[in-house]
N, C-alpha and C positions, 0 to 999 in steps of 0.2 A: 336397366334393372328397376322394376317397380317396387314401391315401398310395401312391405307386407303388413297385414292387420295385426291386432293385439294377439298375444299367445293365449289360446283357450285354457291351457293348463294353468298359466299364471293367473288368469281371471278366477278360475275355480279356487285356487289357493288363496287368493285375495278375499273371496266371499267367505270361505271357511274360517279365515282368520278374523274377519271383522263382524260376521253375523252369528256364528255358533257361540262364541263366548258370551255375548250379551244375553242370548236366549237362556243359556244355562244359568247365568247369574240371576236372571229374572225368576226362574223356577226356584232356585235356592232362597231368594228373598221372600217369595210367597210362603214357602214352608216355614222359614224362620219367623215371619210375622204371625203365622197361625200358632206356633209354639209359644210366642210371647203372650198372645191373647189368652191361651189356655193357662199359662202361668199366672196371669193377672187374676183370673177367676179362682184358681186354687188359693192364691194368697188372700183373697177376700174371705174365703171359707175359713182359712186358718185364723184370720183376725176374729171371726165370730166365735170360734172355739176358745180362743184366748179370753174373750169376754165372759163366756159361761164359766170357765174355770175361775176367773176372778170373782164372779158373783158367788159361786159355791164357797169359796174361801171366806167371802164377806159374811155369808149366812152362818157358817161355822163359827166365826168370830162373834157374831151377834148372839148366837146361842150360848156361847161361853160367857159373854158379858151378862146376858140375861140371867143365867144361873148364878153368877156371882152377885148380881144385883138383888135377885130374889132372896138369896141367903142373907144378904145384909139386912134387907127389910125385915125378914123373919127374926133375925137376931135382935133387930130394934124392937119388934112388936112383943117379943116374949122376954123382954129383958127383966120384967118384973115377975115373970111366971117361974114356977119352980122348974128345976132343970129337967126332971122327967117329963113334965107336961110340955115343956118347951121343946124338948127333943121330939116328942110325939107330934106336936104341932108342926114342927119343921119337916118332919118326915112326911106328914100328910100333905102339907103344902107342896113339897118337892114332887111327890108322886103325882099330885094333881097337875101340876104344871107340866111335868114330863109327859103324863098321859095326854094332856091337852095338846101339847105341842108335837107329840110323837107322830100323830097321824099327819099333821101338816108337814112336818119335816120329812117324814117318810116319803110323802108325795114329792116334796121338793128334791129330796135326795135322788129319788128315782129319776126325776126329770134331769137332774144334773148329771147323774150317772150316764144317762143316755147322751147327754151333751158331751160328757168326757169321752165316751166311746166314739162318738162322732168326731171329737177333737183328735183322738188318737188315730182314727182312720184318716182324718185330714192330714195329720202329720206324715202318715205313711205316704199318702198321695203326694204331699208336698215334696217328700224326699225323692219319690219316684219321678216327680216332675222336674226337680232340679237335676236329677241324674240324666233324664231325657234331654233337658236343655243343654247340659254340659256336653253330652254325647253329640247333640246336634251341632253345638258350636265347634267341637273338635272335628266332626265330619265336614262341617262347612269350611273350616280352615284348611283341612287336607284337600277337600275337593277344590277349594279356591286356589290352593298352591298348585294342584295338578292342572287346573284349568289355566292358571297363569303361566305355568311352564309350557303347557301345550300351546297356549296363545303366543308365548314368546317364540317358540320354535316355528309356529305357523307364520308369525310376523317376520322372523328372520328369513324363512323360506320365501315368503311373499316379497320381502325386500330384495332378496337375491334375484328372484324371478323378475321383479320390477327393474332391477339394475340391468339384467340381461336384456329385458325389453328395451330399456333406454339405450344400452350399448348398441343393440341391433338397429334401433332407430337412428342413433348417432352415426353409425357406420354407413347406413343407407343414405343418410343426409350428406355425409362426406363424399360417398360415391357419386351421388347426384351432383354435388358441387364440383367434384373432379371432372366428371363427364361434361358438365357445363363449361368448366375452364378449358378442357381439351377442345370441345367443340368451338368455344369462343376463340381460342388460340388458332385452331385450324382455320376458322372463318376469317380471322384478322390477318393471318400470315400465309394463307394459301396462295400459290402463284396464279391460280385461275381467278377469274372474275365471278363473284357470287353475290346473291342478294335476293330480296323479295320486292315485288312490284305489284301494283294494283291497277286494273283497267279503269280509266276515268274518261269515258267517251272515246275520243280519238287520241287520247294521250295516256301516258303511264305515270303513275305516282310512285316515287321512289320511297318505299317503306324502310328498306334497309339496303346497304351496299358496303362491301369491303373495300380495302385500299386499292387493290388492282383495278376495281371498277372505276374508282374516282380518279386514279392517277392519269389516264389518258386525257381526261377532261380538265386537268389542272386543278382539281378540287380535292377535298378531304371527305371521308365518309360522313362526318357530321354535317358538312356543308350540303351534301346531297340528300340527306334524310329529310323526308317531308316535302320535297320539291318535285315538280313535274319534269319529265324528261326533256320537254321542249325548252324549259327554262335553263337547263344546264348545257344546251347546245346540241342535243340529239335531234336529227332531222325527222321530218314527218314520215318519209319513206321507211326509215329505220323503225319508227314506232308502229307503222302499219304492218310491217313484216312480222314484228313480235306479237302484235294483237291478233293477227290472223293465225299465227302459230299457236297462241294461247287458246283461241277459240276451238281450234282443231283438237288440241289436247283435252279441253274441257268436254268436248263432244264425244271423243273416243274413250276418255278415261285413262289414256296411256301417255307417258312422257313423249315429248316431241324432240327430234334431233334434226338439225339442219346446219349448213355452212353458208357463210356469206362474206363478202368483202366489205370492210368498213374504212372509210376515209376519215382520218383525224388530223389534227395539226402536225403530228409527227410523221405523217405519211399514210400509206395504205397498209391495212392489216387484214389477214385472213383469219376469221374466227369460226370456231366450232361450238355450237350452242346446244344446251339441253334444258328444257323447261318442263315443269310439272305443276298442276293446280295444287294449291295449299288447302288441305282437307279442313273443313269447318269454317273456311273464310271465303265465301263466294267472291269471285273476281280477283282474288290474289293468287299469285304464282311465284314459285321459286325458280331460280335460273342459275345455271353454271355455264360460263363461257370460257373456252380455252383458246389462247392465241396460238394458232397453227401456222403462223407465218414462217417459222423456221422449217416446219415440215414441208410446207408448200415450196419454200425456197430450196430445200434439200431435194424434193422430187424434181423440181426444175433443173437443179444442178446435176442430179443423176441423169436426167434425160440428155442434158447438154454434154455430160461426161461420156455417156454412151456414144453420142454422135461424134464427139472428138476422138474417142477410142477407135471407133470404126474408121474415121478418117486417118488417124495416126497409124493404124494397122495397115491401111492401104498405102499410105505414103511411105512407111518404113519397110514395106514388103513382108511384114510378118503374117504368116499363115496360121490359121487356127483349125482345130479338128475336134471331132467327138467320135471316139471309138467305142462301139458297143462290144464289150468283152465277151458276152454270152453268144452273140450272133456273128461277131467278127466284122460287122459292117462299119465302114468309116464314112463319116459325114465331114467333108472338107470344103473350105472356101476356095475361091479362084486364086488367092495369093499362095496357098499351100501347093496347089497344082503347078503354078508357075515356078515355085522354088524347086520342085522335083523334076522340072522339065517336061511336064505332061502338056501336050498341045491343047489349045483351047478347043472345046467341044468334045474332048475325049474324057470319059468318066473313069475314075479310079474308085471303086466302091468297096475294096477290101484291103487288108494289110498286105497281101501278096503283091498287089499292083504297085505299092510303094517300095516293098523290099527289093523288087527286081531292079530298081533304079539306084540302089545304094551301091557304093564302091565295094568290090568283092573283098577287099582287105578289112572292111569295117562291118560287113554284113553279119558275121557271127556275133560280134559284140552287141549289135542292135537287136538281133534275134534273141539273144540271152536276156537282154533288158526287157523285151516285150513279153517273153515267157514268164519272167519273175512278176511282172505286173499282172498277167492273166491268172497266175496260180496263187501268188501270195498277196496280191493287192498293193504291191510296192509302187511308189511314184517312179517316174522315169525321168532321167536327166542324162542325156548323152549327146556327144558331138560326133558327127560322121560326115563322110564325103558322099556326094551323089554325082553321077555321071550323066550329063545331059545328052540328048541325041546328037548334038554336034561334037561330042567328045570332050568338051570342057568339064573340068572338075570344080565343084563348089563345096565349101564347108557349110554344113547346117548344124544348128544347135536346137535340140528338141527337148522340151520340158513338158511333162504331163502329170496331172493329179488324178489318182485313182479314187473312185467313190464306191462304197459298198452298199448292198441292200439291207433290208431289215434282218436277214439271217447272218449278216456279217461277211457275205461272199462278195468278191469283186463284181461290180455291175457295169460300170463304164469309166472311161478316162477322157478327160478334157485337157487340151494342152495347145501349145503353139510352137511353131518353128520359125527360125529367123536365119538369114544368110549371114554367116560370120566369117566369110572369106577375108574381107578387109581386116577384120579383127585378128585373124590368124597371122596375116602379114604384119600387122602392127605389133603383135606379140613378139614376133621374131626381132623386129626393130627395138622393141622395149627391152628384150633380153640383152641385146647388144649395148643399149644405153645403160642398163643396170650394171652390166659388167664394167663399163667405163666409169659409171658412178661409184661402184664399189672400189674400183682402183683409186679414184680421186679421194674417196673417203679414207681409204687406207693411207694414202699419202698425206691427207690432212691430219690424220691421227699421228702419223710419224712426225710431222712438223710440230704437232702439239707436244709430243714427248720431248722433242728437241727443245722447244720453248720451256718446258718444265725443267729440263736439265739446266738450261741457261739461267732461268730465274731462281733455281735452287741454290745458285752460287757454288756449284761443285768445283772441284779442281779442273783446270782447263783441259788436262789430258783426259779426264773422265768425260767431260762434255764432248770433246772431239771424238772420243770413242763412241759415244751415243750417236753422233752425226754419221760416222762411218758405218756403224751397224745398220742404220736406216738407209744409207746409200746402197749397201749390199742387198738389203731385204727388198727395197722398193724398186730398184733399178736392175736387180738381177746381175750384178757384176761380180767378178771373182776376187778382185783386190782393189784397195783404194788407200790413199794416204793424204795427209794434210801437211804442207810445208809452210813454216812460219818465216816471215821476213825479218832478218836481223839487220836493222837499218845501219848500225855502226860497221859491221863487217861486210855489208852488201852481199849477203848470202841467204840461201834458203835452207832451213834446218827442218828435218822431218820431226814433227811434234806428235803425230799419231799415225798408225797404220793398221791394216788388217788384210789378211788373205795372202801374204807373201810367204813363199816357201824357201827362198834363199836367205841365209843369215848374213848379217853385216851390211845390208843395203842401206840402212838408215844411219850409219855411223859418220859418213862424210858429208859436210855441208856442200851445197851446190851454189857456185857463183852465179850472180844474176846475168853476167854478160857471156857466159860460156856454157849455158845449159838450156834445154828446151823449156823447163818450168820457169827459168829466169826470163826467157823471152816472153812467155805468157804474162809474167808479172810486170815486165817493163812495158809491153804493148797494151796490157789491160784488156786483152781479147781472148775469146775461147779458142782452143785448138782441138780439132776433131780429126783423128786418124783412124780410118776403117780397117787398114791392114798395115801393121808396122813393118812387115817383111817387104812391102812394096814402097815404103816411104824412104825419102832421101834425107830425113831429119837426123841429126846427130844428138844422141842423148848421153849425158855424162855417165849413166849407168847402163849403157846399151848392152854390155855383156851380161849383166844381171837380168835384163828384160828377156834376152834370148834364152837364158837358162830357165826363166819362169815360164816361157812359152806363151807370152801374151801376144794377142793378135790385134785387138781393138784398144784404142787409147784416146782418152779425152782429158783435157786440162782446162781449168777455169781459174781466173784470178779472183782472190778474195778481197773485195772492196768494201770499205766501211768509212763513211764520212769523207769520201773522196780520196782515201789513202789505201794503198795496197797492203793488206795484212798478211798475205801469203797466197798459196796456190793449192787447189784441190785437184788431185789426179785420180782417175778411175781406170782400171785395166780389166780386160776380159780375154780369156784364152780361146775364144771363138768369135766369129763375126757377130756384131750386135745389130739388131733392128732398131736403130735410134731414130724414131720419128720425132715430129715437132713437140708432141706432149712429153716425150721422154727427155729431150734436151731442155725443155722449159723447166721440168721438175728438177733436173740436175742443176740448173742455174739457181733455182730456189734453195736447194740444199746448200749450194756454195754460199749463198747469201746468209743462211743460218749459221754456217761455220764462221763466216766473217763477223757476224754479230756476236758469236760466242767469244771469239778472240778479242773483239773490241770491248765487250762487257767485262771480260777478265782483266783487261788493262784498266778499265774504269774502276772496277772493284778493288784492284790492287792500289790504285791511287786513293780511293776512298778509305781503304783500310789504313794506309799510311797517314792520311789526313786525320782520320778518327783517332789513331794511336797518338799522333802528335797533339791533337786537341785534348784527349784524355790525360796525356802526360802533363799538358799545361794546366788542366783543371786540378790534377792531383798535386802538382807543384805549388799552385796557388793555395790549395787547402793546407798543404804542409807548411807553407809560409805563414798562413794564419795561425796554425797550431804553434809554430815556433815563436810567433809574436806574443801569443798568450802566455807561453812558458816564460818568455823574457819579462813580461809585465808582472806575472805572478811568480815571484822568486821562490815562493814556497813549493811550487809544483814544477820546477824546472826539469825538463826531460820526461815529465809525467805523461804527456799526450802521446809521445812516440812509444813509450813502453806499453801503456795500456792498449794502444791500437794493435800492436803486433800480437800481444797475448790474446786479445779479444778475437782477432781473426783466426788465430790457431784454434782456440776453444770452439768457435763457431763451426769451423771446418770439421773438427772432431765430433761435433753434435749433428752433422749431416746437413748443414746449411749449404746451398748451392753456390757455385762460383759467381753467378750473376748477382745474387744477393750479397755475397761477400764484398763486392765492389762498393755498394751503398753502405754496408756495415762499416767498412774501413773508413769511408769518408765521415760517417756519423761519429765514429770513435775519435777521429782526429779533431772534430769540431764539437766534442761533447761539452766543452766549457766556453764555447763561443759567446754564450750569453753573458759571461762575466765582463765583457766589454762595457756593458751598461751598469756595472757595479762601481760605485765611487771608490777611489783609492783608499780613503780613510777606513773603509770596510774591508776591501779586498786585501790590502797590504797590512792590516793590523797585526802586530806580532803576537798578541795574546788571544785568548778565547773571545768570542763575540758575545755581546749581550743579546737580550730578546729582540730589541728593536733592530740591531744589526743583522741578526739572523733572519728577521722578516725581510730585510732588504736583500740579503744574500739568496734567499729562496726564490727571488724573482728571476734569477738568471735563466732557468729553463723557458720561461715565457719570453724573455728577451731573445733567446736563441730561436724560438719559433717565429717571432716577428721578423728576425733578420733573414732566416733561411727560407721561409715559405715562399716569398716572392721569386726565389731563384728556382726555376722549374727543375733543372737537373739535380738539385739538392733536396727536393721534397722527399724522395724515397729514403734519404739519409736522416730525416728528422726524428726517427724513433728514439735514437740514443740521446741527442741533445735535449729532447723534450721530456723523455721518460726515464732517464737513468737514475733519478732520485725517487721513483716510485718503489714501494715496498710490497713484498709478497702478501703481508697481512693487511694491506690497505692503509697503513699509517703514513705513507709517503706523500710527496707533493710533486707537481702542482695539482693533479686531478684526483689524487687519492684512489688510484686504480688498485685492484686486488687480484691476486692469482694470475691466471692466464689472460686476464684483461690487459695486462702489461705486455707489450710486444716482446718477442723472444730476444731480439737483439739488445733491448734495454736490460732484460734480466741477465743476459750473459755479461754485459758490460758492468753491471752493478757488482757482480762477484769479483771481476778483475780489478775494478776500482778500489774495492776494500783491500784486496791483496797488495796493490801497489801503494796505497795510502799508508797502511800499517807497516809495510816492509821497508820504507824509506824514511830518512831523517826529516824532521820538521823543526822549525825554529823553536817550538815550544815543547818538543819531546824527541827522544831518540827512536830509531827504528826498532821494531819488535823482532825477536828471533823468529826464524822461519817456522819452527814447530808451534810457537805460540800463535802466530798468524793463522797457521793451518787449523789449529783447534778452534780459534775464534770464528773462522769462516764456517767450520762445521757446526758450531753452536747457533749460527744465524739461519740455518736451513729451516724453512717453514715459517719464519717470522719476517726477517729482513730480506732473505734471498730465496730463490726458487730451489726446492730440494733437488730436483733433477739436474739443474745447472751446477749446484754445489757438488753433487756426486761426480759429474763429469770433470769438473775443474780439479777436484782433489785427486782424482785418478790421473789426470794429466800431469799435475805437478809432482805426484809421487813417482810416476814413470820417468819424468824429467830428472828428478833427484837421483834415481837409480842410474840413468844414463850418464849423468854428470860424474857420479862416483866411479863408474867403470872407465869413462874417458880420462879422468884425472890420473889414473894409474899409469897411463901411457904417455901423457904429454906434460905433466907437471913434475918438475924436479924438486928435490928436497929444499924446503924453505923458500920457494920462489913461485909466484903466481903471475903468469903472463898477462899482458894488457887485455887480450881478447877475452880471457876468462873473467876479468874484473868488470867487463862492460855490462851494463844493465840488461841488454838483450841476449846475453849469452845463455841464460837459463831458459828463455823462451824458444830460441832457435839453435839447437845443438849442431845441426848440419852446417848452418852458416858459420857457427862459431869455429867448427873444425876447419872450414875453408879459410876463415880469417886467421886461423892460428899460424898459417904459413907466412903471413904478411908481417912486416915490421911494425913496430909501435908507431913510427911516424906515418907509415901508410894507413894504419887504422885510424889515427886521429885525422888524417886528411879526408878519409872517407866519411868519418863522423861529422866533420865540419861541412 
């Protein structure tokens, strides 16, 4: 985009704003100066009139003075004359002087009157002149204001026009810079080689070159600029080719295009070049060179691919065709003729020649596909049989692509045929293999289900039931059972069964030495009987088998770790086709049953061991708790009481059984940290002072340090470490608040307050039950969790009601049995009622 010239309208506005106001101002100045000159002349005349008036006044004054003076002189001259004569003389003298002066004064007065008239006229002129001057000044001011306003508007308009001109110029400059940046970026980042060169004799001078031009030479664009092509490693032949091409372009005036091969350090490259003379710079040319090596390689690869395809089609026996749908003509290669059994030298030029050789059972399907292609333009994909002249049948697969003309109507089809006879045979084999594979997968899935049942730790009878279900489903038998070996009685006992119709067959054990399954167990070998009616074997339950109508029988020993765990029996009411795979899978299922029995035995042993170990752990913990009670005489029996009540309250609040195990251990060990408290503090009979309380408050930290290294006791740390935390955050050792405190610690805190206040201490007696209850209720929201307090109070109220009801039936008048006096009686009513039947001695023995 070219830069436009100045806006003519803006120039006219600029001229109007800057030329017209000065011209108007010059005209007004000339008029004003003329008025001033006229005013000066009028003022001069006015001054002269003033002079005349002053002179007239002076004459009148002189005349008056003269009259006065003459009268004085006359008075002086006639002083000695009589009055009548003197008055006559004065009158004569006065008349003489008046007459003498009258003429002169009359002349002077006439002249002065004229001067006065002229003076009055001048005053009128002066007033009119001042009026004209004032009017001129007002008109000049108004005209100046108008001109100033007009000039300001013109200047604003010109300024705006000038701003528009500047904005247009700025935008055009930015557009030019953007285009220059785009062209520069394209030039620097273009994938093709670009530049400007100049012919210098037999060489080329590099005026400019971009990065792709310099890269093959191992240089940068700056390093190439201003250097001859021969200096940067370009050969003379290459320069000569370019110079000749440039001369041809200069002569014809058209760009030149040519391709050539260029050898560089990285190898040979095929280049496609375009060059054009640079207008206004003789001898200089621009060039663009595109690396077409990939295209050349692609063309070569395409040629080689076509040759390979032709060779592959020939080698694979694939025939190709082109069918003109409009004329019906078929252009086929020799491979297609051979596939259809057409003898060499015989031509098949239409569809009918090929249709005649298709198997009669497949001809209609092929004809339908051909018609759809001809009418609807559908592609064809069909498999069919052809009959060769020698009578042999071959399977062919035909695929064709339909092409349409400009009107959208089917024009021709191109496709290929291949002999798929071997493929068809392989498909049949694959179907058989797939069927066997699916069977194996189903059997593997059955084994997986059995493994899942074994690892789930189900009841042994349930696991064996899963095994028998899979035996029936996968092997297709009518009945099966598992006999387990009783090593002490030396018998086989039926542990699981399925499919039997006769009741009572599983009630009697089978001796090892007098039964067929016993023989299988003792020998450790499989027994296969195809027809029980023809067998001479004796079975302990032969009459039952006859009633069941079993024909086929198989028995396998269940061996695990070298020991016989039992026997697996399978029965069928018709002959079985028991091949090697069937028998192998039966043995696999028998192994799974043996593993299930062995795992069950191991799990039972592990459960017993775990129970014994857990009992030992709990006994140890209870021993620790009793030791703490014995050391702290103030809290004797406290640990056992709070533990049982805490467990009960936690269960009522929905804590799971697994968590209850850890909660019980934590409750028993809640004061284990007091082991680290000195006796002088722990056993002090009276209240503790501040320093002693500081020592006593360390026992939760001591508990943490003692129990954390013991892995199985870590889940029980919540109560020993946090049972002194308070709901409002004022507790210790961490100052936790609200639900930051573990639930088990919150539950125990309520129970701990209940037991501490409801039992005697050396420094105070136990509180009444109702007082303790009210006190715990008052601690809700400050010391204790409100939800825990609500659950605890409901539990003890319910227990109080149950105690009241139970006491009516078991307590006689004035007597309280020992079981009711025991501290745990209130927490466990069911156990209390059970204990009630025991003697006092028995209870104390159990307590000990």
